[in-house]
C-alpha positions in Angstrom: 116.2 -74.2 7.2 117.1 -77.0 4.7 120.5 -78.5 4.3 121.3 -76.7 1.1 120.5 -73.3 2.7 122.7 -74.1 5.7 125.5 -75.2 3.3 125.2 -72.0 1.4 125.3 -69.8 4.5 128.2 -71.7 5.8 130.1 -71.2 2.6 129.4 -67.5 2.6 130.3 -67.1 6.2 133.6 -68.8 5.5 134.1 -66.5 2.5 133.4 -63.6 4.7 136.4 -64.5 6.8 138.4 -65.1 3.7 138.5 -61.7 2.2 135.3 -60.0 1.5 135.3 -56.5 2.8 132.1 -56.1 0.8 130.3 -58.5 3.1 128.4 -56.6 5.7 129.2 -58.0 9.1 132.8 -59.1 8.4 134.1 -56.0 10.2 131.0 -53.9 10.7 127.4 -55.2 10.9 126.0 -51.9 9.8 128.1 -51.6 6.7 125.2 -52.4 4.4 123.1 -49.6 5.8 125.8 -46.8 5.6 127.8 -47.8 2.5 125.8 -45.4 0.3 125.9 -42.6 2.9 129.6 -42.3 3.7 131.9 -40.7 1.1 135.5 -41.9 1.3 138.0 -39.1 1.4 139.4 -39.1 -2.2 138.8 -42.8 -2.6 136.4 -45.3 -4.1 133.0 -45.2 -2.5 132.8 -48.8 -1.3 135.0 -51.6 -0.1 137.1 -53.3 -2.8 136.6 -57.0 -2.8 138.1 -58.1 -6.2 139.9 -56.9 -9.2 140.2 -58.5 -12.7 142.0 -57.5 -15.9 140.0 -57.9 -19.1 140.5 -56.4 -22.5 143.1 -53.9 -21.5 141.1 -52.6 -18.5 141.0 -53.3 -14.8 137.6 -53.9 -13.2 137.0 -53.4 -9.5 134.1 -54.8 -7.4 133.5 -52.6 -4.4 130.5 -54.2 -2.8 128.5 -51.3 -4.2 124.9 -51.4 -5.1 124.4 -51.1 -8.9 127.9 -50.4 -10.3 131.5 -51.4 -10.4 134.6 -49.4 -11.3 137.0 -49.6 -14.2 140.2 -48.0 -15.5 142.8 -48.4 -18.2 145.2 -51.3 -17.6 147.8 -49.7 -15.2 150.9 -50.6 -17.2 151.6 -47.3 -19.0 148.6 -45.6 -17.5 149.8 -45.0 -14.0 148.2 -42.4 -11.8 145.6 -41.9 -9.1 141.9 -40.9 -9.5 141.5 -42.6 -12.9 138.8 -45.1 -12.0 135.3 -44.6 -13.6 132.0 -46.0 -12.8 130.3 -48.7 -14.8 126.7 -49.5 -14.4 126.0 -53.1 -13.2 123.4 -55.5 -14.6 120.8 -54.4 -11.9 120.7 -52.8 -8.5 122.1 -55.8 -6.7 125.3 -55.6 -4.6 128.3 -56.6 -6.8 130.4 -58.9 -4.6 133.1 -60.5 -6.7 134.4 -60.5 -10.3 136.0 -63.4 -12.3 137.7 -63.2 -15.7 136.4 -65.6 -18.3 138.5 -64.5 -21.3 139.9 -61.4 -23.1 136.4 -60.1 -23.8 134.2 -61.3 -20.9 134.1 -61.4 -17.2 131.4 -62.3 -14.8 130.1 -60.9 -11.5 128.6 -62.5 -8.4 125.6 -60.5 -7.3 123.4 -60.5 -4.2 120.3 -58.6 -3.3 119.4 -60.1 0.1 121.1 -60.4 3.4 120.6 -63.0 6.1 121.7 -63.2 9.7 124.2 -66.1 10.2 126.3 -66.6 13.3 125.6 -63.1 14.5 126.7 -61.6 11.2 124.8 -60.2 8.3 125.9 -62.2 5.2 124.6 -62.1 1.6 122.1 -64.6 0.4 120.1 -65.2 -2.9 123.0 -65.1 -5.3 123.0 -64.7 -9.1 125.7 -64.3 -11.8 125.8 -62.0 -14.8 128.4 -61.8 -17.6 129.7 -58.5 -19.0 130.7 -58.5 -22.7 133.3 -56.0 -23.8 132.3 -56.6 -27.4 128.7 -55.5 -26.8 129.3 -53.4 -23.7 126.4 -55.1 -22.1 125.4 -57.4 -19.2 123.7 -60.7 -19.6 120.4 -61.3 -17.7 121.4 -62.4 -14.1 121.0 -66.1 -13.6 120.9 -68.3 -10.5 124.3 -69.7 -9.4 125.4 -72.9 -7.8 127.6 -73.6 -4.8 130.4 -74.8 -7.1 130.3 -71.6 -9.1 130.4 -69.5 -6.0 133.4 -71.6 -4.8 135.2 -70.6 -8.1 134.8 -66.9 -7.1 136.1 -67.5 -3.6 139.0 -69.7 -4.8 140.2 -66.9 -6.9 140.8 -64.8 -3.8 142.8 -67.6 -2.2 145.3 -68.2 -5.0 147.9 -66.3 -7.0 150.4 -66.9 -9.7 148.1 -68.2 -12.5 148.1 -64.8 -14.4 151.8 -65.1 -15.2 151.4 -67.2 -18.4 155.1 -67.2 -19.1 156.0 -68.6 -15.7 152.8 -70.0 -14.1 153.1 -70.7 -10.4 150.6 -71.5 -7.7 150.4 -69.9 -4.3 147.4 -70.8 -2.2 146.3 -69.7 1.3 146.1 -72.6 3.7 142.6 -73.7 4.8 143.2 -72.2 8.3 144.5 -68.9 6.7 147.7 -69.0 8.7 150.1 -69.8 5.9 150.5 -70.6 2.2 151.3 -73.7 0.2 151.2 -75.8 3.4 153.8 -73.6 5.2 152.6 -72.0 8.4 153.6 -68.3 8.6 151.3 -66.7 11.2 152.7 -66.1 14.7 150.1 -63.7 16.1 149.9 -59.9 15.7 152.7 -59.2 18.2 155.2 -60.9 15.9 153.6 -60.6 12.4 149.9 -61.5 11.9 147.2 -64.0 12.9 145.2 -64.4 9.7 145.7 -64.1 6.0 142.8 -62.6 4.1 144.2 -62.3 0.5 147.1 -63.1 -1.7 148.9 -61.9 -4.8 152.4 -62.2 -6.2 155.1 -60.6 -8.3 158.1 -62.4 -9.9 160.1 -62.0 -6.6 157.6 -61.9 -3.8 154.3 -63.3 -2.6 152.1 -60.5 -1.2 149.9 -61.3 1.8 146.9 -59.2 2.9 146.5 -60.0 6.6 144.7 -58.9 9.7 147.9 -56.8 10.5 148.8 -55.0 7.3 150.5 -56.1 4.1 153.4 -58.5 4.3 155.8 -60.0 1.7 157.7 -63.2 1.5 160.3 -64.1 -1.1 159.2 -66.7 -3.6 162.6 -68.4 -3.0 162.1 -68.5 0.8 158.5 -69.1 1.9 159.1 -69.1 5.6 158.5 -67.1 8.8 162.1 -65.9 8.6 161.5 -64.6 5.1 158.4 -62.5 6.1 158.8 -58.7 6.1 156.5 -55.7 6.3 157.2 -52.5 4.4 160.2 -54.2 2.8 161.2 -51.1 0.8 160.3 -48.4 3.4 157.7 -47.0 1.0 156.3 -43.5 1.5 152.7 -43.5 2.8 152.9 -47.1 4.0 151.6 -45.9 7.4 148.2 -45.5 5.6 147.8 -49.3 5.5 150.0 -50.4 8.4 148.4 -52.5 11.1 145.0 -52.6 9.4 143.0 -55.4 7.9 144.1 -55.8 4.3 141.2 -57.6 2.8 142.4 -57.4 -0.8 145.8 -57.3 -2.4 146.3 -57.2 -6.1 149.6 -56.9 -8.0 148.9 -55.8 -11.6 151.9 -57.7 -13.1 152.7 -61.1 -11.7 155.7 -61.4 -14.0 157.8 -58.4 -13.0 159.6 -57.3 -9.8 157.6 -55.9 -6.9 159.2 -52.5 -7.3 158.1 -52.3 -11.0 154.4 -53.0 -10.7 151.3 -51.2 -9.5 149.8 -52.8 -6.3 146.3 -52.3 -5.0 145.0 -53.1 -1.5 141.7 -52.7 0.3 142.3 -51.9 3.9 139.7 -51.7 6.7 140.7 -49.7 9.8 138.2 -50.1 12.6 137.1 -47.4 15.0 135.8 -43.9 14.6 133.8 -42.4 11.7 137.0 -40.5 10.6 138.9 -43.8 10.4 136.0 -45.4 8.6 136.2 -42.7 5.9 139.7 -43.8 5.2 138.4 -47.3 4.5 138.7 -48.6 0.9 141.1 -48.7 -2.0 144.8 -47.8 -1.7 147.4 -48.0 -4.4 151.1 -47.6 -5.1 151.9 -46.6 -8.7 155.4 -46.6 -10.3 154.8 -43.6 -12.5 152.5 -40.6 -12.9 151.7 -38.3 -10.0 153.2 -39.4 -6.6 155.1 -42.5 -7.9 156.2 -45.1 -5.3 153.8 -43.7 -2.7 150.8 -45.3 -1.1 147.6 -43.2 -1.3 143.9 -43.6 -1.5 142.7 -44.2 -5.0 139.4 -43.5 -6.7 137.7 -41.5 -9.4 138.3 -37.9 -10.5 135.2 -37.0 -8.5 136.7 -38.6 -5.3 134.3 -41.5 -4.9 
């Protein structure tokens, strides 16, 4: 194997540990084989790896072969089971999404899987751009390591969507803290690893290997960390699980005023696996301020 191939596999393996529930082998080496066979109970059929807002819609990559999901921008359109399928550019697995501008976003695709360090990780990447103007995908093109790093960096940072008050919160390279501050103390106290990050105007949200945690933007410290800060109904659905994606729709409002999405990945039995996937808490609509699985009207 040449140096470039080793570098690429190393990069993807690191990204696998970063946040990608869609990467087979991160939490289940047979995910690739069964992802199209298991229907989530009332939820998105696939693991959510990234969400972007573009043109008044939210777009969700679920590591699914051949399509992604979309819905109206959640502000003013709250409610469960409103996601719809959008056909992808081809039958590749759609791994990550990245916003380009108000009318375009791009997707990182893969069609092949390679064994690396005892895990199955994706290989042979390409990128395709979706245009909201033409409602069409560009022809997939080969991607570079630097372009892939842009996708992965988006999972590790938060605060740049708040254009009125731009901030920057970044997961440390060892995934044990943010902005250079160590926060992890092990699962017996809080968590051991940070997978993903988002923010609101008052809190930084951390998706970890032991549930969803928040820390005040004014006090980024171990003392400021708290789980289930507002004793939210349904929080037990995501407690103590691997939260591989967290996404606050509005970075410029208070935590209690914005929709929040997470992808959680409980390990264990088949029944637990079917609870894997996208969860949300909406502030309006049916079941406001309650954590539940989210998906399409068809339940997948």
